[in-house]
MARNU-139702 format. One record per residue: residue number from 1; residue in one letter; x, y, z of N, C-alpha, C in turn. Coordinates in steps of 0.001 Angstrom, whole numbers, plus 500000, padded with zeros to 6 digits. Layout:
% residues N
PT    i  aa     n.x     n.y     n.z    ca.x    ca.y    ca.z     c.x     c.y     c.z
PT  NUM   a       X       Y       Z       X       Y       Z       X       Y       Z
...
% end
This chain:
% residues 257
PT    i  aa     n.x     n.y     n.z    ca.x    ca.y    ca.z     c.x     c.y     c.z
PT    1   m  910207  856119  243914  911340  856873  243369  911017  857325  241945
PT    2   s  911439  858482  241592  911156  859048  240277  911709  858166  239168
PT    3   t  910906  858010  238091  911382  857253  236933  912146  858137  235969
PT    4   q  912174  859438  236231  912868  860366  235348  914237  860723  235910
PT    5   n  914247  861500  236963  915489  861910  237601  915503  861439  239050
PT    6   i  916648  860932  239493  916822  860633  240906  917107  861947  241614
PT    7   r  916282  862260  242584  916390  863536  243274  917285  863360  244499
PT    8   l  918426  864016  244488  919446  863811  245504  919506  864969  246482
PT    9   g  919789  864625  247726  920066  865614  248749  921494  865445  249232
PT   10   l  922172  866531  249475  923560  866524  249924  923625  866969  251379
PT   11   i  924285  866164  252221  924514  866526  253618  926004  866797  253802
PT   12   g  926327  868056  254065  927723  868467  254181  928102  869342  253012
PT   13   a  928430  870602  253268  928738  871554  252203  930158  872090  252304
PT   14   g  931038  871285  252907  932444  871670  252984  933178  871309  251707
PT   15   r  934481  871011  251841  935307  870747  250651  934806  869529  249880
PT   16   m  934658  868391  250553  934199  867193  249858  932733  867314  249468
PT   17   g  931936  867936  250325  930535  868125  249983  930364  868972  248737
PT   18   s  931175  870026  248622  931113  870870  247434  931464  870086  246179
PT   19   f  932465  869198  246297  932843  868356  245161  931694  867445  244756
PT   20   h  931103  866757  245729  929997  865848  245417  928768  866615  244944
PT   21   g  928554  867791  245509  927418  868592  245074  927542  869009  243621
PT   22   l  928725  869461  243233  928960  869843  241839  928765  868651  240909
PT   23   t  929271  867490  241330  929116  866286  240518  927647  865931  240349
PT   24   a  926907  865944  241458  925487  865578  241398  924680  866580  240594
PT   25   a  925023  867857  240699  924248  868898  240028  924494  868947  238528
PT   26   r  925726  868565  238096  926069  868833  236700  926638  867661  235909
PT   27   h  926970  866563  236580  927717  865533  235864  927156  864120  235979
PT   28   i  926003  863929  236598  925418  862592  236715  924152  862532  235872
PT   29   p  924176  861835  234752  922970  861719  233928  921840  861060  234721
PT   30   g  920649  861589  234585  919496  860994  235248  919364  861363  236713
PT   31   a  920165  862332  237184  920080  862752  238583  920017  864269  238662
PT   32   c  919442  864760  239731  919446  866197  239966  919631  866443  241455
PT   33   l  920350  867497  241775  920571  867871  243168  919420  868770  243597
PT   34   t  918664  868320  244596  917421  868985  244982  917544  869803  246254
PT   35   a  918434  869376  247176  918547  870078  248453  919931  869862  249047
PT   36   i  920338  870802  249885  921639  870737  250573  921412  871069  252035
PT   37   a  922085  870317  252928  921997  870585  254364  923385  870663  254965
PT   38   d  923587  871616  255871  924837  871747  256612  924545  872567  257861
PT   39   p  924949  872073  259040  924631  872808  260277  925406  874104  260450
PT   40   v  926480  874305  259703  927231  875564  259802  926408  876663  259138
PT   41   p  926082  877723  259860  925236  878781  259286  925794  879327  257973
PT   42   g  924951  879340  256962  925316  879912  255679  925973  878960  254699
PT   43   q  926505  877819  255176  927235  876908  254284  926331  876311  253213
PT   44   a  925204  875756  253633  924303  875132  252662  923750  876165  251688
PT   45   a  923382  877328  252191  922826  878374  251324  923861  878844  250311
PT   46   r  925118  878958  250745  926178  879394  249824  926331  878420  248673
PT   47   l  926451  877127  248996  926643  876132  247941  925396  876004  247081
PT   48   a  924217  876100  247701  922970  876019  246933  922895  877141  245907
PT   49   a  923310  878339  246296  923298  879460  245358  924272  879220  244214
PT   50   e  925448  878669  244511  926436  878394  243471  925932  877370  242460
PT   51   l  925181  876372  242947  924780  875255  242091  923345  875368  241590
PT   52   g  922662  876432  241953  921295  876612  241485  920304  875667  242138
PT   53   v  920527  875333  243399  919648  874435  244158  918697  875280  245005
PT   54   d  917412  874931  244980  916403  875769  245634  916358  875607  247149
PT   55   k  916615  874384  247653  916408  874112  249074  917734  874026  249821
PT   56   a  917812  874741  250947  918994  874698  251804  918535  874593  253252
PT   57   y  919092  873637  253978  918704  873398  255364  919936  873495  256270
PT   58   t  919711  873899  257528  920776  873827  258528  920657  872553  259355
PT   59   d  919513  871890  259308  919298  870636  260040  919230  869486  259043
PT   60   p  920193  868550  259058  920159  867424  258113  918868  866614  258195
PT   61   q  918252  866561  259373  917023  865775  259494  915905  866376  258644
PT   62   q  915899  867710  258486  914908  868333  257614  915056  867838  256181
PT   63   l  916290  867680  255741  916518  867147  254403  916041  865702  254312
PT   64   l  916347  864907  255346  915928  863504  255332  914405  863369  255374
PT   65   d  913734  864323  255982  912273  864286  256051  911608  864829  254782
PT   66   d  912388  865389  253878  911847  865989  252662  911353  864889  251717
PT   67   p  910072  864849  251397  909540  863796  250520  910013  863913  249076
PT   68   d  910608  865047  248712  911093  865226  247348  912490  864642  247132
PT   69   i  913082  864057  248174  914426  863493  248081  914349  861979  247956
PT   70   d  915004  861429  246931  915058  859972  246746  916292  859357  247403
PT   71   g  917412  860061  247338  918660  859528  247869  919522  860643  248407
PT   72   v  920475  860287  249286  921330  861294  249905  922801  860990  249659
PT   73   l  923569  862061  249564  925018  861996  249516  925525  862515  250854
PT   74   i  926209  861680  251622  926685  862073  252947  928155  862450  252857
PT   75   a  928440  863720  253066  929813  864228  253009  930097  865127  254206
PT   76   a  929451  864816  255315  929658  865537  256571  930928  865013  257248
PT   77   p  931366  865591  258360  932528  865059  259072  932368  863580  259409
PT   78   a  933480  862848  259379  933456  861387  259448  932738  860855  260677
PT   79   r  932879  861518  261798  932301  860989  263031  930789  861103  263098
PT   80   s  930190  861727  262116  928726  861790  262048  928152  860811  261025
PT   81   h  929010  860123  260284  928533  859315  259161  927572  858208  259578
PT   82   a  927932  857438  260597  927102  856286  260952  925689  856705  261329
PT   83   d  925559  857726  262169  924222  858183  262566  923444  858707  261366
PT   84   l  924122  859414  260464  923431  859928  259285  922976  858790  258370
PT   85   v  923813  857758  258220  923413  856590  257422  922170  855944  258035
PT   86   i  922190  855752  259351  921056  855121  260030  919786  855958  259859
PT   87   n  919902  857264  260063  918720  858133  259932  918220  858196  258493
PT   88   a  919148  858191  257523  918740  858199  256112  918031  856905  255749
PT   89   a  918534  855796  256254  917891  854514  255983  916484  854487  256562
PT   90   r  916340  854964  257780  915013  854989  258407  914056  855896  257654
PT   91   a  914614  856902  256964  913779  857798  256159  913500  857231  254772
PT   92   g  914043  856065  254479  913783  855408  253201  914573  855956  252036
PT   93   k  915697  856607  252308  916508  857200  251238  917642  856255  250829
PT   94   g  917921  856200  249533  919140  855544  249088  920334  856346  249569
PT   95   i  921475  855673  249802  922590  856336  250492  923910  856126  249770
PT   96   f  924605  857234  249500  926025  857217  249151  926741  857946  250272
PT   97   c  927718  857272  250908  928400  857844  252057  929892  857939  251785
PT   98   e  930439  859116  252044  931889  859257  251971  932542  858335  252995
PT   99   k  933775  857924  252702  934509  857111  253667  934987  857995  254813
PT  100   p  935117  857432  256016  934682  856093  256404  933191  856101  256705
PT  101   m  932534  854954  256533  931114  854896  256849  930892  855000  258356
PT  102   a  931899  854576  259128  931773  854581  260582  933169  854662  261193
PT  103   i  933220  854934  262484  934483  855016  263210  934787  853723  263945
PT  104   t  933750  852992  264343  933928  851721  265046  933195  850611  264301
PT  105   l  933571  849369  264583  932889  848227  263963  931427  848170  264387
PT  106   d  931148  848501  265642  929767  848489  266105  928929  849491  265320
PT  107   e  929469  850691  265105  928750  851688  264311  928517  851186  262890
PT  108   a  929554  850576  262294  929422  850072  260926  928349  848994  260845
PT  109   d  928340  848092  261814  927335  847019  261822  925929  847594  261938
PT  110   r  925771  848609  262794  924443  849210  262957  923994  849936  261692
PT  111   a  924926  850598  261024  924585  851315  259794  924195  850343  258689
PT  112   i  924966  849270  258540  924663  848261  257522  923314  847602  257807
PT  113   a  923066  847290  259080  921798  846660  259450  920615  847581  259171
PT  114   a  920807  848883  259433  919718  849835  259183  919366  849889  257706
PT  115   a  920383  849906  256834  920125  849930  255389  919463  848637  254933
PT  116   a  919920  847507  255491  919323  846222  255118  917870  846150  255575
PT  117   d  917608  846581  256803  916237  846541  257323  915305  847425  256501
PT  118   a  915812  848574  256055  914992  849506  255281  914962  849152  253794
PT  119   r  915801  848204  253393  915898  847778  251991  916230  848943  251068
PT  120   v  917203  849742  251503  917680  850848  250674  919136  850580  250292
PT  121   p  919568  851039  249119  920970  850844  248728  921898  851696  249577
PT  122   l  923073  851134  249877  924103  851831  250647  925449  851594  249979
PT  123   q  926121  852659  249589  927450  852567  248972  928406  853504  249690
PT  124   v  929624  853006  249941  930676  853820  250534  931614  854267  249419
PT  125   g  932114  855507  249526  932865  856110  248423  934302  855648  248293
PT  126   f  934502  854377  247971  935836  853864  247687  936090  853992  246183
PT  127   n  936540  855180  245779  936609  855512  244362  937675  854745  243602
PT  128   r  938701  854226  244285  939753  853527  243537  939230  852273  242853
PT  129   r  938175  851698  243369  937591  850521  242716  937068  850846  241314
PT  130   f  936848  852133  241049  936314  852543  239757  937370  853173  238854
PT  131   a  938599  853322  239368  939693  853797  238529  940087  852694  237554
PT  132   k  940329  853061  236308  940552  852064  235259  941695  851107  235592
PT  133   s  942824  851642  236085  943981  850776  236332  943716  849794  237465
PT  134   f  943076  850258  238551  942794  849367  239669  941738  848337  239298
PT  135   r  940734  848749  238536  939704  847805  238096  940301  846735  237184
PT  136   t  941181  847142  236270  941831  846187  235375  942678  845201  236164
PT  137   a  943415  845703  237148  944245  844824  237976  943393  843828  238749
PT  138   h  942292  844306  239305  941386  843412  240029  940893  842274  239131
PT  139   l  940486  842629  237931  939985  841609  237003  941087  840646  236588
PT  140   d  942317  841137  236457  943441  840255  236138  943702  839264  237267
PT  141   v  943574  839729  238514  943754  838822  239649  942640  837783  239668
PT  142   v  941401  838215  239468  940256  837299  239463  940410  836244  238367
PT  143   a  940943  836659  237206  941115  835732  236077  942321  834813  236247
PT  144   g  943115  835032  237299  944257  834166  237554  945488  834485  236734
PT  145   r  945536  835680  236139  946653  835992  235244  947984  836155  235971
PT  146   i  947943  836507  237261  949214  836599  237991  949333  835492  239038
PT  147   g  948388  834564  239022  948415  833482  239995  947901  833940  241352
PT  148   t  948344  833271  242396  947925  833615  243752  948692  834841  244240
PT  149   p  947993  835883  244693  948711  837054  245217  949616  836671  246388
PT  150   q  950832  837207  246363  951793  836911  247420  952247  838160  248163
PT  151   l  952451  839245  247421  952924  840491  248021  952165  841652  247392
PT  152   l  951562  842492  248229  950779  843619  247743  951266  844897  248427
PT  153   r  951163  846006  247715  951596  847292  248258  950662  848391  247767
PT  154   s  950214  849230  248684  949380  850372  248323  949953  851603  249009
PT  155   l  950112  852672  248245  950812  853865  248723  949991  855107  248433
PT  156   t  949871  855977  249434  949194  857263  249257  950084  858376  249796
PT  157   r  950268  859399  248979  951028  860579  249380  950181  861818  249139
PT  158   d  949911  862568  250201  949262  863871  250055  950337  864930  249859
PT  159   p  950069  865975  249100  951116  866955  248790  951552  867807  249971
PT  160   a  950649  868073  250923  951012  868939  252046  950034  868737  253191
PT  161   l  950524  868930  254398  949692  868854  255592  949181  870249  255916
PT  162   n  947901  870466  255668  947290  871772  255924  946546  871753  257263
PT  163   n  946700  872795  258036  945981  872953  259297  946071  871725  260202
PT  164   p  947266  871323  260601  947405  870127  261441  946633  870220  262743
PT  165   a  946417  871418  263243  945674  871577  264491  944220  871142  264342
PT  166   n  943707  871158  263113  942312  870780  262870  942154  869337  262418
PT  167   s  943242  868585  262371  943164  867196  261924  942600  866320  263041
PT  168   p  941503  865598  262786  940940  864726  263823  941915  863609  264192
PT  169   q  941784  863084  265388  942617  861977  265821  942412  860761  264916
PT  170   w  943503  860083  264600  943510  858871  263770  943111  859137  262318
PT  171   v  943151  860397  261881  942689  860705  260529  943503  859979  259463
PT  172   i  944782  859726  259714  945604  859063  258698  945118  857648  258437
PT  173   f  944505  857013  259452  943954  855671  259274  942515  855712  258771
PT  174   l  941701  856572  259377  940268  856561  259105  939889  857231  257795
PT  175   e  940697  858201  257330  940297  858952  256151  941313  858915  255012
PT  176   t  942503  858386  255263  943507  858270  254198  943817  856805  253920
PT  177   l  944408  856127  254890  944780  854726  254673  943579  853804  254495
PT  178   i  942398  854262  254878  941217  853429  254664  941050  853102  253183
PT  179   h  941457  854022  252296  941442  853740  250862  942407  852608  250534
PT  180   d  943587  852634  251140  944588  851607  250870  944148  850257  251414
PT  181   f  943541  850246  252603  943034  848984  253145  941996  848379  252203
PT  182   d  941097  849212  251705  940084  848708  250772  940723  848225  249469
PT  183   t  941709  848977  248977  942391  848586  247745  943067  847235  247884
PT  184   l  943739  847003  248995  944450  845743  249196  943470  844570  249257
PT  185   r  942323  844764  249876  941319  843692  249900  940721  843485  248510
PT  186   y  940555  844585  247768  940011  844511  246415  940950  843745  245482
PT  187   l  942256  843894  245700  943244  843230  244846  943610  841833  245331
PT  188   n  943020  841410  246445  943213  840044  246947  941835  839475  247269
PT  189   p  940964  839379  246252  939549  839069  246477  939343  837706  247126
PT  190   g  938434  837691  248087  938110  836455  248784  938965  836187  249998
PT  191   a  940080  836900  250143  940970  836699  251287  940623  837693  252400
PT  192   e  940850  837287  253639  940576  838143  254784  941857  838402  255559
PT  193   v  941946  839590  256133  943110  839962  256933  943052  839253  258283
PT  194   v  944163  838641  258687  944215  837924  259952  945241  838507  260918
PT  195   q  946103  839404  260432  947121  839988  261300  947458  841389  260807
PT  196   v  947616  842336  261742  947924  843722  261398  949036  844230  262319
PT  197   q  950020  844900  261722  951070  845578  262480  951168  847021  261991
PT  198   v  951334  847961  262916  951290  849380  262580  952496  850108  263169
PT  199   m  953083  850988  262367  954077  851932  262866  953702  853309  262337
PT  200   a  953542  854279  263228  953116  855619  262809  953690  856656  263755
PT  201   d  953841  857883  263243  954387  858961  264064  953997  860300  263446
PT  202   a  954257  861358  264199  954101  862719  263692  955488  863240  263349
PT  203   l  955887  863050  262101  957210  863454  261648  957184  864787  260910
PT  204   i  956047  865115  260329  955912  866365  259587  955592  867518  260530
PT  205   a  954709  867260  261482  954314  868284  262459  954381  867691  263864
PT  206   p  955593  867408  264359  955724  866739  265658  955126  867517  266818
PT  207   q  954997  868824  266674  954447  869635  267756  952965  869353  267996
PT  208   f  952297  868658  267062  950876  868344  267215  950636  866892  267627
PT  209   k  951705  866144  267868  951542  864740  268247  950771  864600  269550
PT  210   s  950993  865494  270489  950301  865427  271775  948796  865636  271633
PT  211   q  948357  866216  270500  946938  866409  270232  946328  865228  269480
PT  212   g  947152  864199  269231  946644  862995  268570  946958  862909  267100
PT  213   l  947756  863840  266563  948074  863802  265136  949141  862755  264845
PT  214   l  948896  861944  263841  949888  861067  263233  949879  861384  261749
PT  215   d  951018  861722  261178  951049  862178  259786  951838  861260  258855
PT  216   t  952457  860218  259399  953263  859296  258606  953017  857891  259146
PT  217   a  952694  856930  258268  952350  855598  258770  952675  854509  257763
PT  218   v  953040  853357  258299  953211  852130  257519  952454  851021  258243
PT  219   v  951625  850313  257514  950826  849227  258074  951123  847950  257294
PT  220   t  951392  846878  258004  951622  845569  257380  950452  844651  257709
PT  221   l  949955  843963  256694  948810  843069  256866  949149  841686  256325
PT  222   r  948703  840663  257019  948810  839297  256515  947402  838764  256281
PT  223   f  947209  838155  255103  945908  837602  254724  945869  836097  254993
PT  224   d  944659  835565  255044  944513  834140  255340  944922  833238  254185
PT  225   n  945190  833818  252997  945728  833000  251899  947255  833084  251843
PT  226   g  947866  833685  252890  949311  833766  252976  949915  835052  252461
PT  227   a  949158  835828  251698  949699  837065  251124  950060  838068  252215
PT  228   i  951126  838821  251953  951569  839891  252848  951404  841219  252110
PT  229   a  950856  842220  252809  950589  843508  252180  951114  844640  253044
PT  230   t  951493  845734  252386  951874  846952  253107  951055  848119  252575
PT  231   a  950666  848990  253490  949973  850235  253152  950765  851376  253765
PT  232   e  951083  852370  252957  951881  853509  253427  951136  854809  253172
PT  233   a  951327  855762  254079  950751  857087  253862  951653  858148  254465
PT  234   s  951744  859267  253768  952443  860452  254267  951624  861663  253886
PT  235   f  951534  862622  254791  950789  863846  254522  951649  864933  253899
PT  236   q  952881  864608  253510  953719  865619  252871  954616  864994  251820
PT  237   a  954247  865166  250564  955080  864747  249438  955351  865997  248601
PT  238   v  956571  866481  248621  956866  867760  247973  956667  867708  246471
PT  239   y  956642  866499  245889  956436  866369  244447  954962  866314  244079
PT  240   g  954055  866262  245082  952631  866299  244787  951904  865029  245164
PT  241   y  950616  864992  244845  949743  863870  245188  950169  862619  244435
PT  242   d  950103  861469  245119  950575  860228  244512  949783  859059  245079
PT  243   v  949228  858234  244205  948545  856996  244585  949068  855885  243698
PT  244   r  949557  854808  244315  950095  853693  243534  949764  852372  244197
PT  245   g  949802  851313  243390  949592  849976  243935  950379  848954  243135
PT  246   e  950754  847866  243795  951473  846760  243151  950962  845448  243723
PT  247   v  950881  844448  242862  950537  843101  243297  951517  842129  242657
PT  248   f  952186  841356  243491  953060  840299  243007  952372  838960  243274
PT  249   g  952345  838100  242254  951720  836802  242404  952644  835688  241967
PT  250   s  952125  834482  242046  952934  833298  241725  953284  833215  240236
PT  251   k  952587  834009  239393  952864  833967  237950  953388  835288  237391
PT  252   g  953372  836367  238196  953817  837650  237648  953428  838783  238578
PT  253   m  953407  840011  238042  953088  841186  238855  952281  842184  238063
PT  254   l  951581  843070  238811  950767  844125  238258  951131  845432  238950
PT  255   s  951044  846534  238229  951316  847843  238815  950207  848795  238426
PT  256   m  949776  849629  239378  948715  850597  239141  949166  851967  239606
PT  257   g  948487  852995  239087  948766  854327  239572  949068  855285  238452
% end
């Protein structure tokens, strides 16, 4: 690996890929964006031209085979993540993968094993762990400042449901609430979930429920240390985007957001 700049390749040039590409190209010290891949004709070339990147591929494997790439940013559709992680690991590339890393536990286990076998770093993009308020709350819980967590709440509100016909099945769990699930585990460190209850429906766009859309959900979790947690998500908040968290413990409470 280069001792000067980490040479990154981006897989996926859609909305999230464009965000990660811009970040890698202009905002990460010691890194440079070297190549972009996207199977949609013209997508990789378009973003490469915008960001001043020389290499654009339509086949992600071509990017993984490129010896000039040290690590990859995976921002392709969620259902391709596990295979891309496995192939990147086999190619010896360090990996940053957008959430979710996989759709099933078996896929996740195979992806993790591939990275371990190849001895390459693998990180999933759970960005709330790096937000100042959530990080501070986590450290306060670890230090025992609120005592044993008893009640936790994580809430996500998207401002509007765009293109419901194009929303993949279970997207509210796999691509939205997955952040809340990770947050709740992060704020109750060392504890494991032992019970889950779910209530969800298509209340914003009920006409798409038959296609597998769920746009409103509440999930209750019980941890093995006794704590009870709730995770909520809605794809339509007329007041705008909203992310919040609360932890109540035996000595006090914390609020984030």
